[in-house]
N, C-alpha and C positions, 0 to 999 in steps of 0.2 A: 273155225281153228284161227286163233290169229298169226299173223307172220312176222310180226316185229319182236325181236330179242323182249323187250320193256313188257310187251304186250302178253307174253308169252310167262314172265316172271309173274306179272299185275295177277294173270287167270290164276298160276298157283298159289299165290299170297289170299285171294278171295277163295280160292278154295279153305285153304287151312283156318281165315277167319271166319268162314261157313258152319264149318262144324265144329269149331271152339265154342262161337254163339250159339251153336244148336245145342252143345252139351251143357250150358250154363242153364238156358232155359229149360231145360228139359230138367235140370237138377232143382229148379226156381218150382216149377210146377211138380215136383214129388215132395216136396218138401210141404207145401202148401195143403197137398193132399194128405201126407203123414199128420198133420193139425187135424184137418176134417175127419180122419177114420177114427184119433184117440178120440174124440170128441165125439163120435158114436159110440165108442165103446163104453163115453162117461168114465174115464179116466181123469182124473182131473190134475193130477202132476205130471201123468204123459203129454197133459193137454199143454201145460206151462212150459214143460222143457221144450216140446215140438215147435211152441210158437215163437221161443228164444232163438232155434235152432233156424225156424225159417225167416223169420227176419234178417238176421244176418245174412242167411243166403242172398237175401232179396237184395236188401242194399247191398252185396256184393257182385251182384250181379248190372245193379244199375251204375258204379264206379270203375267197370271194365267198361261202358260203353255198351253194354248188350242192349239195354233196356234204357227207356231216359226215364230222367231221374223224378218227372210228375207220376209217371205211372207206376214205379218202386215205391213212395211214398200211398199213392191211392192205395193199392194193395198190401199194404202193409197195414192203413187206417181200416182198408175194410174184414180183414182178417182178426186183428185186433178187437174189433167193433163185434163181430160174430163169436169170437172167444169168452169177451168179458158179458157179454151175453148171456153164453152158455155157463159161466160162473155164477153168473146171480142166480140162473134157472137150481146150477145144483146146489147152491145157498138154500134157498127158498125148498126145499125138497126135501 
């Protein structure tokens, strides 16, 4: 346990930030999972809608500093590639 007043305050702040970051990361992962579940259900409109939501959430998570901007870009890129591949397969079928 910290003894100095400033260290006690810093500890409180760190805990709040940790929980906030955890919530944002969890929300981001849930959004990504929702896109993948929509692809599994083969619902084209739902996939497009969920992708749009997921991209927004991922970008917001990066802008808040919870994840690195490059990680956000990489995640969005990979997810979009997956969805595009899925949509091509649906058109062909």
